[in-house]
ZAGURO-724589 format. One line per field, with one value per residue (C-alpha): residue in one letter; residue number from 1; y, z, x. Coordinates in Angstrom, 1 decimal, padded with zeros to 4 digits. Layout:
<sites>
rest (a:...);
nr (NUM:...);
Y (Y:...);
Z (Z:...);
X (X:...);
</sites>
This chain:
<sites>
rest (m:q:t:i:d:l:v:v:v:a:c:l:a:g:t:g:l:l:a:f:y:g:a:v:l:y:p:a:l:l:a:l:a:a:r:r:w:r:r:p:w:v:k:a:a:i:q:p:r:v:s:v:i:i:p:a:r:n:e:a:a:i:i:a:r:k:l:d:n:v:l:a:s:d:y:p:g:g:a:l:e:i:i:v:a:s:d:c:s:s:d:e:t:d:s:i:a:g:l:y:a:p:r:v:r:v:l:r:a:d:v:r:s:g:k:q:v:c:l:n:l:a:a:a:h:a:t:g:e:i:l:l:f:t:d:a:a:s:l:i:a:p:n:a:i:s:l:l:v:r:h:f:a:d:p:s:i:g:a:v:s:s:a:i:r:v:s:s:r:t:p:t:s:l:n:s:a:i:v:e:r:a:a:d:p:a:d:a:l:p:n:p:s:a:a:e:g:m:y:l:g:a:d:c:a:v:r:v:r:e:g:e:i:s:n:i:v:g:c:v:g:a:c:y:a:i:r:r:s:c:f:d:p:l:h:p:g:d:c:d:d:f:a:a:v:c:n:v:v:a:h:g:k:r:a:v:m:d:p:q:v:i:c:e:m:l:p:a:r:d:g:k:i:e:l:a:r:k:v:r:t:m:a:g:a:v:d:t:l:w:r:y:r:r:q:i:l:k:f:a:p:p:s:l:l:w:f:l:v:s:h:k:v:c:r:w:l:l:p:l:s:i:l:a:s:a:a:a:v:t:t:g:a:v:c:g:h:w:l:w:k:v:p:l:a:g:v:l:f:v:a:s:a:g:l:a:g:y:r:s:s:p:a:l:s:r:a:r:i:l:k:h:v:s:f:l:a:i:s:l:s:a:g:v:y:a:w:i:t:v:l:s:g:k:k:q:i:v:w:q:p:t:p:r:t:a:a:k:t:c);
nr (1:2:3:4:5:6:7:8:9:10:11:12:13:14:15:16:17:18:19:20:21:22:23:24:25:26:27:28:29:30:31:32:33:34:35:36:37:38:39:40:41:42:43:44:45:46:47:48:49:50:51:52:53:54:55:56:57:58:59:60:61:62:63:64:65:66:67:68:69:70:71:72:73:74:75:76:77:78:79:80:81:82:83:84:85:86:87:88:89:90:91:92:93:94:95:96:97:98:99:100:101:102:103:104:105:106:107:108:109:110:111:112:113:114:115:116:117:118:119:120:121:122:123:124:125:126:127:128:129:130:131:132:133:134:135:136:137:138:139:140:141:142:143:144:145:146:147:148:149:150:151:152:153:154:155:156:157:158:159:160:161:162:163:164:165:166:167:168:169:170:171:172:173:174:175:176:177:178:179:180:181:182:183:184:185:186:187:188:189:190:191:192:193:194:195:196:197:198:199:200:201:202:203:204:205:206:207:208:209:210:211:212:213:214:215:216:217:218:219:220:221:222:223:224:225:226:227:228:229:230:231:232:233:234:235:236:237:238:239:240:241:242:243:244:245:246:247:248:249:250:251:252:253:254:255:256:257:258:259:260:261:262:263:264:265:266:267:268:269:270:271:272:273:274:275:276:277:278:279:280:281:282:283:284:285:286:287:288:289:290:291:292:293:294:295:296:297:298:299:300:301:302:303:304:305:306:307:308:309:310:311:312:313:314:315:316:317:318:319:320:321:322:323:324:325:326:327:328:329:330:331:332:333:334:335:336:337:338:339:340:341:342:343:344:345:346:347:348:349:350:351:352:353:354:355:356:357:358:359:360:361:362:363:364:365:366:367:368:369:370:371:372:373:374:375:376:377:378:379:380:381:382:383:384:385:386:387:388:389:390:391:392:393:394:395:396:397:398:399:400:401:402:403:404:405:406:407:408:409:410);
Y (000.0:003.4:006.3:008.2:005.2:005.2:009.0:008.5:005.6:007.7:010.8:008.7:006.8:010.1:011.7:008.6:008.4:012.1:011.8:008.6:010.1:013.3:011.7:008.3:007.8:011.2:011.1:007.5:008.4:011.4:009.4:007.0:009.9:011.5:008.3:008.2:011.9:013.6:016.8:017.6:021.1:022.6:023.8:025.7:028.1:031.6:035.0:037.3:040.3:039.3:041.6:040.2:041.7:041.5:042.7:043.9:045.2:046.1:043.6:045.5:042.5:040.3:042.5:042.8:039.0:038.6:041.2:039.6:036.3:037.5:039.5:036.2:034.8:033.5:035.2:038.0:041.3:043.2:041.1:041.3:044.0:043.9:045.8:046.1:046.9:048.4:048.4:051.7:050.2:052.0:050.6:050.8:048.5:051.2:052.8:049.5:048.5:051.9:051.2:048.7:051.2:051.3:047.5:047.6:049.9:050.7:051.4:052.6:052.6:055.9:054.3:050.8:048.9:045.2:042.8:042.6:046.3:046.3:043.6:045.5:048.7:046.9:045.0:048.3:049.7:046.6:046.3:042.6:040.2:037.7:038.8:036.8:037.2:036.2:036.8:038.6:035.7:033.2:032.1:030.6:029.0:031.0:029.1:029.3:032.2:030.5:027.2:028.9:031.0:028.0:026.9:030.0:028.9:027.0:029.6:027.4:028.1:031.1:030.6:028.4:027.7:026.7:024.0:025.0:023.7:024.8:024.6:025.3:026.9:029.2:027.4:029.2:027.7:027.2:025.2:022.5:022.7:023.0:020.2:021.5:018.4:015.3:012.6:012.2:015.0:013.2:013.0:016.8:017.4:019.0:016.4:018.1:016.3:018.6:017.6:020.5:019.3:016.0:017.7:020.1:017.2:015.3:018.5:019.3:015.8:016.3:019.7:018.3:015.7:018.2:020.4:017.4:016.8:020.3:022.9:023.2:024.5:027.1:028.5:028.6:032.2:032.4:032.1:031.9:033.4:034.5:036.0:039.7:039.2:036.8:039.0:040.8:043.3:041.6:042.3:043.5:040.3:037.8:035.0:036.0:032.6:031.1:034.1:033.8:030.3:031.5:034.4:032.2:029.8:032.7:033.7:030.2:029.1:026.6:026.9:024.2:023.5:022.9:020.7:021.4:025.0:024.9:028.0:027.7:029.4:029.4:028.1:030.4:031.7:029.8:027.8:030.9:032.7:029.5:029.1:032.7:032.2:029.1:030.8:033.7:031.5:029.2:032.0:033.9:030.9:030.2:033.8:033.9:030.7:032.2:035.5:033.7:031.0:032.2:032.6:029.1:027.5:029.3:028.7:025.8:022.4:019.5:018.2:021.4:021.3:017.8:019.0:021.9:019.7:017.0:019.2:022.2:021.8:018.3:019.5:022.6:020.4:017.9:020.1:020.6:016.9:016.1:018.7:017.0:013.6:014.8:016.2:013.0:010.9:013.1:012.8:009.0:008.6:010.3:009.0:005.9:002.9:002.9:002.0:005.6:006.6:005.1:007.5:010.2:009.7:010.1:013.3:014.7:013.6:015.5:018.5:018.5:018.2:021.1:023.2:022.4:023.4:026.6:027.5:026.2:023.8:022.5:018.9:019.1:019.3:016.0:013.9:013.8:012.1:015.1:017.5:015.6:015.4:019.1:020.1:018.1:019.7:023.2:022.7:021.3:024.2:026.7:025.1:025.6:029.1:029.9:028.8:031.0:033.9:033.3:032.8:035.8:038.0:039.1:039.9:040.8:043.2:044.8:042.5:041.3:039.2:036.0:036.4:033.6:032.1:033.7:032.2:029.7:029.3:025.9);
Z (000.0:-001.0:001.4:-000.3:000.3:004.0:004.2:002.6:005.0:008.0:006.8:006.2:009.5:011.4:009.7:010.3:014.0:014.4:012.6:014.4:017.8:017.2:015.5:017.3:020.3:022.0:021.9:023.2:026.1:026.8:027.1:029.5:031.6:031.8:033.3:035.9:036.7:035.8:037.8:038.0:038.7:040.0:037.4:038.6:037.2:038.1:036.5:036.9:034.7:031.2:028.7:025.2:023.0:019.2:017.4:013.9:010.9:007.9:008.9:007.6:005.7:008.9:012.0:012.2:012.0:014.8:017.1:016.5:017.4:020.7:021.6:021.2:024.2:027.1:029.5:031.5:029.7:032.9:033.3:029.7:028.1:024.4:022.9:019.3:019.1:015.6:014.2:012.4:010.1:006.8:005.8:007.6:010.5:013.1:012.0:011.7:015.2:016.5:015.5:018.3:021.1:024.0:024.2:022.1:022.6:019.8:020.7:017.7:017.4:015.9:014.0:012.5:015.0:014.9:016.6:019.8:020.4:019.9:022.4:024.9:024.3:024.8:027.9:029.5:029.0:029.9:033.1:033.3:035.7:032.7:029.3:026.4:023.1:019.9:016.2:014.0:011.6:014.2:015.5:018.9:020.4:022.7:025.8:024.9:027.3:030.2:029.5:029.4:032.5:034.7:034.8:036.6:039.7:040.4:041.5:040.0:036.4:034.7:031.1:029.2:025.4:023.1:020.5:016.8:013.8:010.2:008.2:004.5:005.5:008.1:009.9:010.4:013.9:015.8:018.4:015.8:014.4:017.5:020.0:023.5:025.6:025.7:028.3:027.1:025.9:022.7:021.8:021.6:019.3:015.9:013.2:009.8:006.6:005.4:005.7:008.1:010.2:010.8:011.9:014.2:015.7:016.6:017.8:020.1:021.5:022.5:024.0:026.1:027.6:028.2:030.1:032.2:033.3:033.8:031.0:027.3:025.2:023.5:023.4:020.2:019.1:017.7:021.1:024.6:028.0:030.5:034.0:033.9:036.7:034.4:031.4:030.8:028.0:024.8:022.8:019.2:017.8:020.2:019.1:021.6:022.2:023.0:025.1:027.1:028.3:029.2:031.2:033.0:034.0:035.3:037.5:039.0:037.3:034.7:031.1:030.0:027.1:027.1:024.1:024.6:023.5:019.7:017.8:014.1:011.3:007.5:005.7:004.1:000.7:-001.2:-000.7:-001.1:001.7:003.9:003.3:004.3:007.5:008.5:007.9:010.0:012.8:013.1:012.8:015.5:017.8:017.4:018.0:021.1:022.5:022.2:023.8:026.8:027.2:030.5:031.9:030.7:032.2:035.5:036.0:033.8:035.5:034.0:032.3:030.3:029.2:027.9:026.1:024.5:023.1:021.9:020.7:019.4:018.9:017.3:015.0:014.0:013.2:011.1:007.9:008.0:008.5:005.6:003.4:004.2:003.4:000.1:-000.8:000.2:-001.8:-004.9:-004.6:-004.0:-007.1:-009.2:-007.7:-005.6:-005.9:-008.5:-005.8:-004.5:-007.6:-005.9:-002.9:-005.3:-007.2:-003.9:-003.2:-006.6:-006.1:-002.8:-004.3:-007.2:-004.9:-002.8:-005.9:-006.9:-003.5:-003.6:-006.9:-005.8:-008.7:-009.5:-009.4:-005.6:-005.5:-007.4:-005.4:-001.6:-001.3:-003.2:-000.6:002.2:000.4:-000.6:003.0:004.1:001.4:002.2:005.9:005.4:003.0:005.5:008.2:005.9:005.0:008.7:009.6:006.8:008.2:011.8:010.9:008.5:011.3:009.3:011.5:010.6:013.3:011.3:011.4:008.2:009.0:007.0:004.1:004.3:001.9:001.6:003.8:002.3:003.9:004.7);
X (000.0:001.4:001.8:-001.0:-003.3:-002.4:-003.1:-006.5:-007.4:-006.3:-008.4:-011.5:-011.1:-010.7:-013.7:-015.8:-015.0:-015.7:-019.0:-020.0:-019.2:-021.2:-024.2:-024.5:-022.2:-022.6:-026.4:-026.4:-024.0:-026.1:-029.3:-027.6:-026.1:-029.6:-031.0:-028.3:-027.6:-030.9:-031.4:-035.2:-036.4:-039.6:-042.2:-045.2:-047.8:-046.4:-047.0:-044.0:-043.9:-042.5:-040.9:-041.2:-038.5:-038.7:-035.6:-036.4:-034.7:-037.0:-039.7:-042.7:-044.0:-044.3:-044.2:-048.0:-048.4:-045.7:-047.4:-050.8:-049.3:-047.8:-050.9:-052.9:-051.0:-053.0:-050.5:-052.2:-051.9:-051.2:-048.0:-046.9:-044.8:-044.0:-041.1:-040.1:-036.4:-035.9:-032.4:-032.9:-035.4:-035.8:-039.2:-042.6:-041.6:-041.7:-044.9:-046.7:-045.6:-046.5:-050.2:-050.3:-049.6:-050.0:-049.8:-046.6:-043.6:-041.2:-037.5:-035.5:-031.7:-030.7:-027.8:-027.8:-025.8:-026.7:-029.1:-027.1:-027.1:-030.9:-031.3:-029.2:-031.2:-034.5:-033.3:-032.2:-035.7:-037.6:-039.5:-040.0:-038.5:-038.2:-036.9:-038.3:-036.4:-038.2:-037.6:-040.1:-040.1:-041.2:-044.6:-045.5:-048.5:-050.8:-049.6:-045.9:-045.1:-046.9:-045.1:-041.7:-042.3:-043.3:-039.7:-038.6:-040.5:-037.3:-034.7:-031.9:-033.2:-031.7:-032.9:-035.3:-035.2:-038.0:-037.6:-037.9:-039.6:-039.1:-042.3:-043.2:-046.5:-047.9:-050.7:-054.0:-054.2:-051.0:-053.0:-053.4:-049.9:-047.7:-047.3:-048.4:-048.3:-046.2:-045.6:-042.0:-039.8:-038.9:-042.6:-042.8:-039.9:-040.4:-041.1:-041.3:-040.5:-037.7:-034.1:-033.4:-036.3:-034.7:-031.5:-033.4:-035.3:-032.2:-030.4:-033.4:-033.4:-029.7:-030.3:-033.2:-030.9:-028.1:-030.5:-031.8:-028.2:-027.0:-027.1:-027.9:-025.1:-027.2:-030.7:-032.8:-032.3:-035.8:-037.5:-035.9:-036.5:-033.9:-034.0:-033.3:-030.8:-028.9:-028.8:-025.5:-025.0:-024.0:-020.9:-021.8:-020.3:-021.9:-024.1:-026.8:-028.4:-025.0:-023.8:-027.1:-026.1:-022.5:-023.9:-026.5:-023.8:-021.6:-024.5:-024.6:-027.9:-029.0:-030.2:-032.7:-035.0:-038.7:-039.6:-043.3:-042.8:-042.2:-041.3:-042.2:-040.4:-040.5:-037.4:-034.8:-035.8:-033.1:-029.9:-027.7:-029.4:-029.3:-025.6:-025.0:-027.1:-025.2:-021.9:-022.9:-024.3:-021.3:-018.7:-020.5:-020.7:-017.0:-016.2:-018.5:-016.9:-013.5:-014.6:-016.2:-013.6:-012.3:-015.8:-016.7:-013.6:-014.1:-017.9:-019.0:-019.5:-017.5:-020.6:-021.1:-017.5:-018.2:-021.3:-019.5:-016.7:-019.1:-022.0:-020.2:-016.5:-016.7:-019.4:-017.4:-014.3:-016.3:-016.4:-012.7:-012.2:-014.5:-012.7:-009.4:-010.8:-012.2:-008.8:-007.2:-009.6:-009.2:-005.4:-005.7:-007.9:-005.3:-002.1:-003.1:-005.3:-008.1:-010.6:-010.4:-012.4:-015.5:-015.6:-014.5:-017.7:-019.6:-017.7:-018.7:-022.3:-022.5:-020.9:-023.3:-026.3:-025.0:-024.6:-028.1:-029.4:-027.3:-028.9:-032.3:-032.5:-036.1:-034.6:-034.5:-038.3:-038.6:-036.1:-036.2:-032.8:-031.3:-032.8:-031.1:-027.7:-028.0:-028.7:-025.7:-023.4:-024.6:-024.1:-020.6:-019.7:-021.0:-018.7:-015.7:-016.6:-017.3:-013.7:-012.3:-014.4:-013.1:-009.5:-009.4:-010.8:-013.8:-016.8:-020.4:-021.6:-024.4:-027.4:-029.1:-032.3:-032.6:-035.1:-037.6:-040.2:-043.5:-046.2:-048.6:-052.0:-053.4);
</sites>
């Protein structure tokens, strides 16, 4: 066997082990650990004052739908404050939200500064004991706020995340589309048919188990609640849903997930936009982890360090490992054994599917397997581009909300 063949085998073996650990072994170990070291917490019907904060940048097309959705909550109006934090919107977002006064307050940043600055501005003016951050593009069930707040009856809980579901339609009745009760957490996880939905379902199951043991590694940015006392001002480059957990842990409390609260969102408009979103999200998370590294090492329990390495770091390293394997296979197919042409064909297939997804090819709508392969390819490409962004020192401080598909009625 030539040296190049040994290199290819080593790269493929390393990538396979990394993928197997993250996708199979870690969730299995986590499930076993949750049975042995589960830390239950008190949940009770309480009604503290809640400030719902909706960051917005040019969301005129959807802000009314979002406000109607929040105002339909069964949470007592006297204990609910709604704030739209406008990042210097240049469309009709502010004026539309202003029509909902006095039940809705609009806070406008004078200069476009990014999502994190808007969240800091709104949090500084909020009067609630609990801050609930939710994106303008997301929808929640009427009882979502009540379900999230009940966890704060336990003083050890500092933040609670919803689960998330990506849907190709906007349901006319969220009560019929969102799971509100489940005997087992796994029964309440999102279960859409899209490739991304399968990934989100598995990811949420992992987060639920992490929270049962100690802490989740990150909230769902589209909808999560945090104690005001645990909210620290965000750095402009922070990934806020990840930074929230870091701050909660620093305050000596836990961050958990409630799988019965499902936040529903429409998918990104096309593959190009989805790629940009994934690059921005991962690059921001890596940057945030580096910024909070001393805080994490000082305050995080050993279990959370295990979660971070397994759930985050291994996942971030996988695209680089796959890229190295693809390069090795390509070299092996040219210079080594002819059998390497077989995995090379697989590499070319995945790359082609990713390109089709990036260009939103109509072929994807006719072949489900292509959707899954395309999602995988786009995710891996985003991971590589994210590392390039991080290592090159490029940062996107100014926020650009993800354009999503137009809503389809039932």
